[in-house]
C-alpha positions in Angstrom: 0.0 0.0 0.0 1.1 3.5 -0.8 0.2 6.8 0.9 -1.4 8.3 -2.1 -2.8 7.0 -5.4 -3.7 9.7 -8.1 -5.8 9.0 -11.1 -4.8 11.5 -13.8 -1.5 13.2 -14.5 -2.7 16.6 -15.7 -2.0 19.9 -13.9 -3.9 18.9 -10.8 -2.7 15.3 -10.6 1.0 15.9 -11.1 1.0 19.0 -8.8 -0.5 16.9 -6.1 2.0 14.1 -6.8 5.1 16.4 -6.6 4.0 18.3 -3.5 3.0 15.1 -1.7 6.4 13.6 -2.5 8.1 16.7 -1.2 6.2 16.2 2.1 7.5 12.6 2.4 4.5 10.7 1.1 4.8 7.7 -1.2 2.9 8.4 -4.4 1.5 6.3 -7.3 0.4 8.4 -10.3 -1.7 6.8 -13.0 -2.0 8.4 -16.5 -3.3 6.7 -19.6 -1.8 9.3 -22.0 1.1 11.6 -21.3 2.2 13.3 -18.1 1.0 17.0 -18.2 -2.5 16.2 -19.5 -4.7 18.4 -21.7 -3.0 21.7 -20.7 0.5 20.7 -21.8 -0.4 18.6 -24.8 -3.7 19.8 -26.2 -4.6 23.0 -24.4 -2.8 25.9 -22.7 0.7 25.5 -24.0 0.2 24.6 -27.7 -2.6 27.2 -28.1 -0.5 29.9 -26.7 2.3 28.9 -29.0 -0.1 29.3 -31.9 -1.2 32.7 -30.5 2.4 33.9 -30.3 3.0 32.8 -33.9 -0.1 34.7 -34.8 1.3 37.8 -33.1 4.5 37.4 -35.1 2.4 37.3 -38.3 0.6 40.5 -37.3 3.9 42.2 -36.6 5.3 41.2 -40.0 2.2 42.4 -41.7 2.1 45.7 -39.9 5.8 46.6 -39.8 5.2 49.9 -41.6 3.3 51.2 -38.6 6.6 51.2 -36.8 8.7 52.4 -39.7 10.1 49.0 -40.5 9.7 47.6 -44.0 8.4 44.1 -43.5 6.0 41.9 -45.5 4.2 38.6 -44.6 5.1 36.1 -47.3 2.7 33.5 -45.8 2.1 31.0 -43.0 4.2 27.8 -43.0 2.0 25.5 -40.9 4.7 22.8 -40.8 7.1 25.4 -39.3 4.5 26.6 -36.9 3.8 23.1 -35.6 7.6 22.4 -35.3 7.9 25.5 -33.1 4.8 24.6 -31.1 5.7 20.9 -30.7 9.2 21.7 -29.7 8.0 23.7 -26.7 5.6 20.9 -25.7 8.3 18.3 -26.0 10.8 20.2 -23.8 8.2 20.8 -21.1 7.1 17.2 -21.2 10.7 15.9 -20.8 11.1 18.3 -17.9 8.0 16.9 -16.2 9.2 13.3 -16.7 12.5 14.3 -15.1 10.8 15.9 -12.1 8.6 12.8 -11.6 11.7 10.6 -11.5 13.5 13.1 -9.2 10.5 13.0 -6.8 10.6 9.1 -6.9 7.0 8.9 -8.0 5.7 5.6 -9.2 4.3 6.4 -12.6 1.8 3.9 -14.0 0.9 4.1 -17.7 -2.6 2.9 -18.6 -6.3 3.6 -18.2 -7.3 3.4 -14.6 -10.7 2.4 -13.1 -11.6 3.6 -9.6 -12.9 0.7 -7.6 -13.6 2.6 -4.3 -11.8 1.9 -1.1 -9.0 4.1 -2.3 -8.1 1.6 -5.0 -7.5 2.1 -8.8 -7.1 -0.8 -11.2 -4.9 -0.6 -14.3 -4.7 -3.6 -16.7 -5.8 -6.0 -13.9 -3.4 -4.7 -11.4 -4.8 -3.0 -8.3 -3.1 0.1 -6.7 -4.3 0.9 -3.2 -3.5 4.0 -1.2 -4.4 5.4 2.2 -5.8 8.3 0.1 -6.8 8.8 -3.5 -7.2 11.8 -5.7 -9.4 11.8 -8.8 -8.0 14.1 -11.4 -9.3 12.9 -14.8 -9.7 16.3 -16.4 -12.1 17.3 -19.1 -13.2 16.6 -22.7 -14.5 18.9 -25.5 -18.3 19.4 -25.5 -20.5 19.4 -28.6 -24.2 20.1 -29.2 -27.0 17.5 -29.5 -27.3 16.5 -33.2 -24.0 18.0 -34.2 -21.7 15.1 -35.2 -17.9 15.7 -34.9 -15.7 14.5 -37.7 -14.5 15.6 -41.1 -14.9 19.4 -41.4 -16.6 19.7 -38.0 -13.7 19.8 -35.5 -12.9 20.5 -31.9 -9.8 22.3 -30.5 -8.0 19.0 -30.4 -8.0 18.8 -34.2 -7.6 22.5 -34.7 -4.2 22.3 -33.0 -2.9 19.9 -35.7 -4.3 21.4 -38.9 -1.8 21.4 -41.7 -3.2 24.4 -43.5 -4.9 27.7 -42.8 -8.6 27.5 -43.8 -9.9 30.3 -45.9 -13.2 30.5 -44.1 -14.0 29.3 -40.6 -17.1 29.4 -38.4 -16.3 29.2 -34.7 -19.3 27.9 -32.6 -18.8 29.4 -29.2 -17.5 32.8 -28.0 -15.9 31.6 -24.8 -12.1 31.5 -24.2 -11.4 28.6 -26.6 -13.5 30.0 -29.4 -12.1 33.5 -29.1 -8.5 32.4 -29.0 -8.8 30.2 -32.1 -10.7 33.0 -33.9 -7.9 35.3 -33.1 -5.2 32.9 -34.4 -6.9 32.2 -37.7 -7.7 35.9 -38.3 -4.0 36.7 -37.8 -3.1 33.9 -40.2 -5.4 35.4 -42.9 -8.6 33.4 -42.6 -12.1 34.9 -42.7 -13.6 34.1 -39.3 -17.2 34.3 -38.0 -17.9 33.6 -34.3 -21.4 32.4 -33.4 -22.4 32.7 -29.7 -25.8 31.8 -28.4 -25.4 34.2 -25.4 -25.7 38.0 -25.9 -21.9 38.7 -25.9 -18.5 37.2 -26.2 -16.7 35.9 -23.1 -20.1 35.9 -21.2 -18.5 35.1 -17.8 -16.3 38.2 -17.9 -17.4 41.7 -17.0 -19.6 43.2 -19.7 -17.0 46.0 -20.1 -14.4 43.5 -21.3 -16.8 41.8 -23.7 -17.7 45.1 -25.4 -14.0 46.2 -25.8 -13.1 42.7 -27.2 -16.0 42.8 -29.7 -15.0 46.3 -30.8 -11.4 45.2 -31.4 -12.6 42.1 -33.3 -14.7 44.1 -35.6 -11.7 46.3 -36.4 -9.9 43.0 -37.2 -12.8 42.0 -39.5 -13.7 39.1 -37.3 -17.5 38.8 -37.6 -19.4 38.2 -34.3 -22.9 36.8 -34.3 -24.0 37.0 -30.7 -27.4 36.0 -29.4 -27.7 33.5 -32.2 -28.0 29.7 -31.9 -26.7 27.1 -34.4 -29.4 24.6 -35.3 -27.3 22.2 -37.4 -24.5 21.7 -39.9 -24.2 19.8 -43.1 -20.9 18.8 -44.7 -20.1 18.6 -48.4 -17.0 17.5 -50.2 -15.7 21.1 -50.2 -17.1 22.7 -47.1 -19.7 22.8 -44.3 -22.9 24.7 -44.2 -23.9 26.0 -40.7 -27.6 26.6 -40.1 -28.6 29.4 -37.8 -31.9 29.9 -36.0 -32.3 33.2 -37.8 -32.7 31.2 -41.1 -29.4 32.3 -42.5 -26.7 29.7 -43.4 -23.0 30.3 -43.1 -20.7 28.5 -45.6 -17.2 27.7 -44.5 -14.3 25.3 -45.0 -14.4 24.3 -41.3 -16.7 24.5 -38.3 -14.9 24.7 -35.0 -17.1 23.5 -32.1 -15.9 25.4 -29.1 -18.8 25.3 -26.7 -16.7 24.5 -23.7 -15.4 21.4 -22.0 -17.2 18.9 -19.9 -15.9 16.8 -16.9 -14.2 13.6 -17.9 -15.9 11.4 -15.3 -17.6 8.7 -17.4 -16.0 5.3 -17.9 -13.6 5.6 -14.9 -15.8 3.6 -12.4 -16.9 6.7 -10.4 -20.6 5.8 -10.6 -20.1 2.2 -9.8 -17.9 3.1 -6.8 -20.6 5.4 -5.5 -18.8 8.8 -6.0 -21.4 11.5 -5.6 -21.8 13.6 -8.8 -24.0 16.4 -10.1 -24.3 17.2 -13.9 -21.2 15.0 -14.4 -19.0 16.9 -11.9 -17.7 15.2 -8.8 -19.3 16.8 -5.7 -16.8 18.0 -3.1 -16.7 20.1 0.1 -14.5 23.1 0.6 -11.5 20.9 1.3 -12.1 19.0 -2.0 -13.2 15.8 -0.2 -15.7 13.6 -2.0 -18.4 11.6 -0.2 -16.0 8.6 0.0 -13.5 8.4 2.9 -10.0 9.4 1.9 -10.9 10.3 -1.6 -10.5 13.8 -3.1 -11.1 15.3 -6.5 -9.3 18.2 -8.2 -9.3 20.1 -11.5 -11.9 20.2 -14.2 -14.0 17.4 -12.7 -14.9 19.8 -9.9 -17.5 22.4 -10.8 -16.0 25.9 -11.2 -13.6 27.7 -13.5 -11.9 25.1 -15.8 -8.4 26.5 -15.6 -5.1 24.6 -15.4 -3.7 26.8 -12.7 -6.8 26.2 -10.6 -6.2 22.4 -10.9 -2.6 23.0 -10.1 -3.4 24.9 -6.9 -6.0 22.4 -5.9 -3.5 19.6 -6.3 -1.0 21.3 -4.0 -3.8 22.1 -1.5 -5.0 18.4 -1.3 -1.4 17.1 -0.9 -0.8 19.5 2.0 -4.2 18.7 3.5 -3.4 14.9 3.4 0.0 15.7 5.0 -1.7 17.5 7.9 -0.6 21.0 7.1 -4.2 22.4 7.2 -3.9 24.8 4.2 -6.5 27.5 3.7 -9.3 26.5 1.3 -9.1 28.0 -2.3 -11.5 30.7 -3.2 -12.4 30.4 -6.9 -13.2 34.1 -7.0 -9.6 35.0 -6.4 -8.3 32.8 -9.3 -6.9 35.0 -12.1 -8.4 34.5 -15.6 -6.7 35.3 -18.9 -7.9 35.0 -22.5 -4.8 35.2 -24.8 -6.5 36.7 -27.8 -5.5 39.9 -29.7 -6.2 41.9 -27.6 -6.0 39.9 -24.4 -8.5 39.9 -21.6 -7.4 39.4 -18.0 -9.4 39.6 -14.8 -9.6 38.6 -11.1 -12.3 39.0 -8.6 -15.9 40.0 -9.0 -17.5 41.6 -12.1 -19.5 44.8 -11.5 -22.8 42.8 -11.7 -21.5 40.2 -9.2 -20.3 42.9 -6.9 -23.7 44.7 -7.0 -25.4 41.5 -6.1 -23.1 41.1 -3.1 -22.7 44.6 -1.9 -25.7 46.5 -3.4 -25.3 50.3 -3.9 -22.0 50.4 -2.1 -20.2 49.5 -5.4 -18.3 52.0 -7.4 -16.2 51.5 -10.5 -13.5 53.4 -12.4 -12.2 52.8 -15.9 -8.7 53.9 -17.0 -8.1 54.0 -20.8 -4.8 52.6 -22.0 -4.6 55.6 -24.3 -3.0 57.4 -21.3 -0.3 54.7 -20.9 3.0 55.3 -22.7 4.0 51.7 -23.0 0.6 50.7 -24.5 1.0 53.5 -27.1 4.5 52.2 -28.0 3.0 48.7 -28.4 0.1 50.2 -30.4 -2.5 48.5 -28.3 -5.8 50.0 -27.2 -7.9 48.9 -24.2 -8.7 49.8 -20.7 -8.6 48.7 -17.0 -11.8 48.6 -14.9 -11.7 48.6 -11.2 -14.6 47.4 -9.1 -14.6 48.7 -5.5 -16.7 48.6 -2.4 -17.2 52.3 -1.4 -14.6 53.3 1.2 -13.3 49.8 1.1 -11.1 47.4 -1.0 -11.0 46.7 -4.7 -12.9 43.5 -5.2 -12.6 43.1 -9.0 -10.0 44.1 -11.7 -10.7 43.7 -15.4 -8.2 44.5 -18.2 -8.3 44.5 -22.0 -5.3 45.1 -24.2 -2.3 43.3 -25.7 -0.1 41.7 -23.0 -2.4 42.7 -20.1 -2.2 39.0 -19.0 1.3 39.9 -17.7 -0.4 42.4 -15.3 -2.6 39.8 -13.6 0.0 39.0 -10.9 -0.2 42.5 -9.4 -3.9 42.5 -9.9 -4.3 39.3 -8.0 -2.2 40.7 -5.1 -4.4 43.8 -5.0 -7.5 41.5 -4.8 -6.2 39.0 -2.3 -4.8 41.6 0.1 -8.0 43.5 -0.1 -6.0 46.5 -0.9 -7.5 50.0 -0.8 -6.7 52.5 -3.6 -4.5 54.7 -1.4 -2.3 51.7 -0.5 -1.6 50.8 -4.1 -1.4 54.4 -5.3 1.6 54.9 -3.0 3.6 52.2 -4.8 6.0 53.4 -7.5 5.6 51.7 -10.9 8.5 51.6 -13.3 8.2 53.9 -16.3 7.3 53.2 -19.1 5.5 50.0 -18.4 2.0 48.8 -18.7 2.0 48.2 -15.0 1.8 51.9 -14.7 -1.7 51.7 -16.0 -2.7 49.8 -12.8 -1.0 52.4 -10.7 -2.7 55.3 -12.6 -6.1 53.6 -12.2 -5.5 53.3 -8.5 -4.4 57.0 -8.3 -7.6 58.0 -10.0 -9.7 55.8 -7.7 -7.9 57.3 -4.7 -9.0 60.8 -5.9 -5.8 62.0 -7.4 -5.8 61.3 -11.1 -2.9 62.4 -13.2 -3.2 60.9 -16.7 -6.9 60.3 -16.5 -9.5 62.6 -17.9 -12.3 63.6 -15.6 
């Protein structure tokens, strides 16, 4: 018997394994695919590599804006994939090395949870004093919409060997927005169809509006508040039917309506794991209804973010080791959409804050037009602060190229319940985009400098 058996080697699973091993626990980690999971191999890392390649393409196309004579001769998808895959391979080898250094027993194969803290792989049972379920997520689709051929998910989009001329993206959440941004930069004609009234519907409405405006300037068509009712493939394309009665013709349809919990087929039901809508039910300490069994990552309802699973994995390892860590508050987890422009946020939206604090909520918006570094980068956007009157900032929302790099300071402001005067007294290096946060806090503290009244 080992101290801990973990089913799933993605961000949550391997983080739990590494931290538990550091704390002196013996660990068996079971993974049917590759260590690193969706994030490393089919999610966060490869998509962001594509997005950086897209940024390079835009820079080459727009060099004259900076007085540099450049042209974009085309997109070499084989070269793009070589670059992307090289990053993934190096990180994967690094993880393998860390697993070995931590003396973790790595079992390759599909595991079935049997209950009683036991997981079976190829007829061999692995039992621990504790188990962690960390089987991740899978791409969703819509009823009646069959995947295959020219109807693809993000998994297939990551390996396309060409740039499609026309693409319809079904879903205006993070995945859909990021792929729409990549393909537009690569030269495709892109249309996003989102059933809800706006793109990135879980973000503050301010961020959605700025992103939609930026996408219109990039000639990315956004059909919001419209449902897809079906799709028909031909030898040369796909016809996407909308509830409005209009059809959209494209080379590809990307189905990006989110990801669902990967809980079916792993024995959870049979073992008696409590679930709701496919998600494993847990308490604030991520304990399931079964003794000694925890769940982390995308199978736990909440934001499906790799860094959330990573933090949960560390938390559970420390909880098992008796360190009594503080429970994780999902509200304080930073969120970044790596489109062009980026969207980054932490804390409550204005609407959420008003539901919690009523009329005590005030907001301030600082336009990046007043930030020198943003002007150098030729990016537009803004920062919105949500504050409880005479109290701390409870939400920070940013739109603009590279604002994802500001989310670290934004998270500290949120977590420390900082008041505007406290942050306004900090000195931000000039010229940086971090100054924009400082300027916004100065304005909120009642002493604006580069902010128009």
